N, C-alpha and C positions, 0 to 999 in steps of 0.2 A: 497555557497557551503562551507561546513565546516564539522568538526568532531562532532558526536553525541555520547553520552554517555548513555548506558542503564545499570542500576544497577539490572539486572535480573538474575535469577539462571537458565540460559537456555545453558545448556552445551550440544550443538547439532551441527551437521555438518553444520547447517543453521544460527548460531548465533555468534556475536561477541559482546564484552563488549564496544567496541569503533568502529564505523563505519563511512563512509563518506556519507553525505546526501546532494543531489542536490535538493534544495527547490525552489518552484515557488510559487508567490502570484500575482493575477492580478486583477485590479478593474473592476467593472461592468460586471463580469462573474458569471454564477450560476453553479450548480453541472453538468448539462448537457455540458455545454462549456468545464469545464476543464477536464472531463473524455475524451472528444475528443481531447483536447490538449495533454494529457498524452499518448494516443494511438499513435498520430503522432510523439511524442517525442521518444518513443520506437522505432517506424519503422524508424525515422531518424537515431538514433543510430545504428540499425542494417545495414542500408544501407551504412553508412559511415565505419563501420568495415568490411563489405564485400567489400568495395571498396579499402581501405587502408591496410587491415590486412588479406587478403585472405590466404597469405602464413603461417601466424601464426595459423589461424584456421585449415589448412591442417595438420600441425605438431602436433596440439592437437587432430587430428582425428575426427573433427566435420563435420557433415553432412552439406555441403555448400548449397545443394539444398534445404534442409528442412530450413534453415535459410532464403535463398531467397524467398521461397514461404510464409514464415511467414511475412517478410517485405512488400509483396504485397498483404496480405490478409485482411479482415475485422475482428477486434477484437470483439467478442459479448459482449454485456453488459446485466446482469441479475441482478435481485433483490436478496437479502439474502433469502427472502422467496421462490423464484424459485430455488435457489440453494439447499435448504433443500428439495424441491420436487424432484430435480433430485437425490439427495443422497438417498432419500427414495425408489424412484421407480426403479433406476438403480443400486443402491448398497445395497439396503435392509438395509440401515442405518438410523434409526429413531432418529433424532436430536430434542430435545425439542427447540420450537420457544423461542428465547431470549438469547440462548447459543452462545457464539463467535465460530467461526469455527477454530479449532486446526489444527495442521499440518496433522493430519490422515485424516481429512475431507477434507482438501484442496487437498491433493494428490489423493483422491478417486473421487472428483468432477472434477479434470483436466484430469482424464483417458478418459473424454468423450470430450475433446477439444484439438485441435492441435496448437493452437495459445493462447497467453495470453487472459485473459478475465477480464472484470471490473464487479466487485460485488458492487451493490449500496444498499442504505436503510438498512444498519444494524439496530439492536434494539436500540432505544435511550437510553435506560437505561445502556448500556454496552459501550456507546461513551463518549468521552471527552466532558466537559461542553460546549465548544465553537462550538460544532456541532449541529446546530439547527434541530428542529424537521420539518419533512416534512409535509406542510399544507393539502397535499392530503392523507397522511398515518401518523397521530401524533404520533403513537408508534414507528415510525422509524425516523432516522437521515438522513439529506441529506449530506451523505458521501459516500466514495467508497475506495475499494482496488482493485489492479490490481494484479492478481495471474498468475504466469508462469506455463506452462505445465513441465512435467517430474519431479515433486517433488521439484522444486525450490521456490515455496511459493511465498509470497507478495513481489513485487518488488516496488510497489507505494502505499501510503495511503494518502488520502486528503478528503477535504470537502468543502462545502460553509461554510462561518464563520457567527456565530450569531452576530446579531447587537442588540438583545434584553437584555438589562441589568438585567431587572427584572427576566427574564427567566433564564440567567446564575447565577444569585444570588441564585435562588432556587435550581438549579441543584447542586451547590457547597455545599450548606447547606446540600442536601441529602446525599452528599459524605462525609460529615463531615469535609469539609475544611473550614479554617477560611477566611471569605470573605475579611477581611481587606487586606490580602496579594495579593489581585487581583485588588485593586483600580486603579492602574496605568493601567491595562489592560481595566478596564470599561472607565477611561479617554480617550483612544484611540477612543472609540465609541462616547463619548459625542461631541468630539470636531473635527468634520470633516470627520467621517469614511463615507464609501459608501460601497454598496453591493460589496463583494469580496469573492474570493475563492482561494484555493491553495492546494499544496501537497508537499510530500517529496518522492524522489526517493532514494533508497538504491543503492548506487553504486557497491558495491562488491556483492550484489544479482545478479544486472544486469550482470556484469562481469562473475560471476560464471555461470550463464544461458547460455550466449552467447557461452562461451568457453567450456561449458560441464565439468566444474570442480565439483568433487565430494564433495569437502570440502571447505567452504567459506574462511577458514583460508588461503587457497592458493591464494585467490583473493587480497590480501593486503600484503605489504611487511613486516609489522610488526604486526601480529595479537595480540591484546590485548584480554584475555579471563579472566575468573573466576580466573585463576591461573597465569597469566602472565600480568604484566603492564609495563614492561622495555624489550627492549628498545622501 
């Protein structure tokens, strides 16, 4: 767990230039395994907060019953393609396949779910080079995002990790990257790597969602933004 820096021009109520990431990496697990671990982690966090911080949630005006129901519910898993179908049929939003889901698409999608959901198999071409293609659907990657309801967006992002050095090299070249800069990463695969998967959880996003905070800047003591890097 540690600070993560993002040099993005995202001046919204959901973005910080520095946020805290709780990361998990596990050997011998695939995409299906880690999506279930991610669901259980969020439920565990909810249960612990409800157990020890009920008074604080009441002060914040949160709906305790709603959070309790979420902690006991099953979180759905859908594919990116299925998400586009929901947006088309229920929101009349025609998104071209291959386009990443923006804030507006995520918000409209989550109008149809009361719990966080997992979205898997995003288009390979818009994913990072270390996310491998799905053998069952090669145009997609073995990756996932967990999206929260009520407009709080992505809580977790992760994937199975690629072990194919040749494939990763080709991906990096397509992205215009200098492959030499990644030799250390390839060495990790050459000497003893095993099938593994992992994800990162945005701590402030989870706090904001559980507490019903309107702006993520209120979920961290010293928010760093485009215009503020001290203290």
